[in-house]
N, C-alpha and C positions, 0 to 999 in steps of 0.2 A: 504494500500500500504506500503510495507516495505521500510526501509531506502535505500537499494540497488536499488530498483525500482525507488524511487524518485530521487536519484542522477543520475541514468541512463537517466531518463526522462529530467531532467534539462540540463545535459551536452549534450544530444542529440539535445535539442532545441537550445543550444548555437552553436553547430556544424552546424546546419541547418540555423542559422541566424534568428531564430524566437523568441529567448528568450528576454523578455522585462523586464526592471528594474522597480523600483517603480514609476518613472516618466512617464512610458509608452514608453520610447525610447528603441530601440534595443540595447542590451548589446554587446559591441565589445571587452571589456577587459576580458581576461580569468580569471584574479584574481577576478573580480566582479562576473563572472559566478560561480567560485568555492565557493565564499561566499554565493551566492544565493542557490547553491546546498546544502551546509552545513546547511543553515537556514531552507530550505524546509524539509530536512531529520531530523531536530531536534537535530543536533549535534553542540556543541559549538565550535567556532573557535577562540574566543577571547583569546589572550595570547599565541596562538600557532604559530609556525613558518610556513612560506610558504611551506617549505619542508615537514613538518609534515602533513599539510592539503593536499598537492598534493599526498603524499604517501597514506593517508587515502582514498582519492577519487579514486586513481588508484586501490587500493585494492577492493573498493566497486564496481567500474565499471567493473573490470575483466581484464584478460589478453588479449592482442591484441588491447586494446583501451587506451593505456597509454598516453593520451594527456597532462595532467596537468604537470606531472613531466618533460616532454620534453620541454614544454613551459618555465617552471621556469629555467631549466638549460640554455636555450638560453638567458633568461634575464640576468643571471649571467655572461655569456660570453660577452654580449654586454656592461655590466657595467665595466668589466675589460678592454675592449678596449678603453673606454673613459678616 
């Protein structure tokens, strides 16, 4: 299975609400889902910014499914409001 397929599979599971973390609980945090996707695909995320990771995942997932970057931009807006 290629990196692209693995990332699509993991992010699809997250969207469907069936992605489980290491403890067996369902993952609700998109950042955790992105980290799991990177780990499953064998790509290092350590030391990289959230924007870089979101851009990488968006590129791997493909056009029309840009979930990660939109989520991160909404997080930044919420931080600015506080």
